[in-house]
C-alpha positions as CSV (number, residue, x, y, z in Angstrom):
1,M,-5.8,43.9,-10.0
2,M,-5.8,40.4,-8.4
3,M,-7.6,38.9,-11.4
4,L,-4.9,40.4,-13.8
5,S,-1.7,39.6,-11.9
6,G,-2.4,37.8,-8.6
7,L,-1.0,34.5,-9.9
8,Y,1.9,36.0,-11.8
9,E,2.2,34.4,-15.3
10,E,-0.7,32.0,-14.6
11,S,-3.2,34.8,-13.9
12,G,-4.9,34.6,-17.3
13,R,-5.3,30.8,-17.2
14,W,-6.6,31.0,-13.6
15,A,-9.1,33.7,-14.5
16,Y,-10.3,31.7,-17.5
17,T,-10.7,28.3,-15.7
18,T,-11.6,29.3,-12.2
19,G,-13.1,32.8,-12.6
20,L,-12.0,34.2,-9.2
21,P,-9.7,37.0,-8.4
22,A,-6.8,35.5,-6.4
23,K,-3.4,36.2,-5.0
24,T,-0.6,33.8,-4.0
25,G,2.5,34.5,-2.1
26,V,6.0,33.0,-2.1
27,G,5.3,31.6,1.4
28,G,2.6,29.3,0.0
29,G,-0.5,31.2,1.0
30,M,-3.4,31.9,-1.3
31,V,-6.6,33.9,-1.1
32,A,-9.4,34.1,-3.6
33,I,-12.5,36.3,-3.4
34,V,-16.0,36.4,-4.7
35,P,-16.5,40.2,-4.5
36,G,-19.0,41.2,-1.9
37,T,-19.7,37.6,-0.9
38,L,-16.9,35.5,0.5
39,A,-13.1,34.7,0.5
40,I,-11.4,31.4,0.3
41,A,-7.9,31.0,1.8
42,A,-5.5,28.1,1.6
43,F,-1.9,27.3,2.5
44,F,0.7,24.9,1.2
45,P,4.4,25.8,1.0
46,R,5.4,23.8,-2.2
47,L,5.4,26.2,-5.2
48,N,5.3,25.5,-8.9
49,Q,7.6,27.1,-11.5
50,A,5.5,30.3,-11.6
51,G,5.9,30.7,-7.8
52,N,2.3,29.7,-6.9
53,S,1.3,27.3,-4.2
54,I,0.5,23.9,-5.9
55,R,-2.1,22.5,-3.5
56,A,-3.6,25.8,-2.4
57,M,-4.5,26.4,-6.1
58,E,-6.0,22.9,-6.3
59,V,-8.1,23.4,-3.1
60,V,-9.4,26.8,-4.1
61,R,-10.2,25.6,-7.6
62,H,-12.1,22.6,-6.1
63,V,-14.1,24.8,-3.7
64,A,-14.9,27.2,-6.5
65,Q,-16.2,24.5,-8.7
66,R,-18.2,22.8,-6.0
67,L,-19.8,26.1,-5.0
68,R,-20.2,27.3,-8.6
69,I,-18.7,30.7,-7.9
70,N,-17.0,31.6,-11.1
71,V,-17.6,35.4,-11.4
72,F,-17.8,35.0,-15.2
73,D,-20.5,32.2,-15.1
74,A,-23.9,33.6,-15.7
75,T,-25.5,30.2,-14.8
76,G,-23.7,29.8,-11.5
77,M,-24.6,31.2,-8.1
78,H,-25.4,34.8,-7.8
79,A,-24.0,37.0,-5.0
80,G,-25.9,36.4,-1.8
81,E,-27.0,32.8,-2.5
82,C,-24.0,31.1,-0.7
């Protein structure tokens, strides 16, 4: 459910580019998960037009790219290798 609607109207783009189920809140918090492996949380109160935390999204995206944890990437890390 988080993958499909966790970032409101930006959910599809987030899933395609980052590949992690995530949820943001109007308070500026964000959590993304790698099922069965780890969670990444970030907070920054400034929101974009869609109601998602601007910097929290940047931080989570950066961590996901550095750790190669896109759940759709067959060449990235597999669960348990973190």
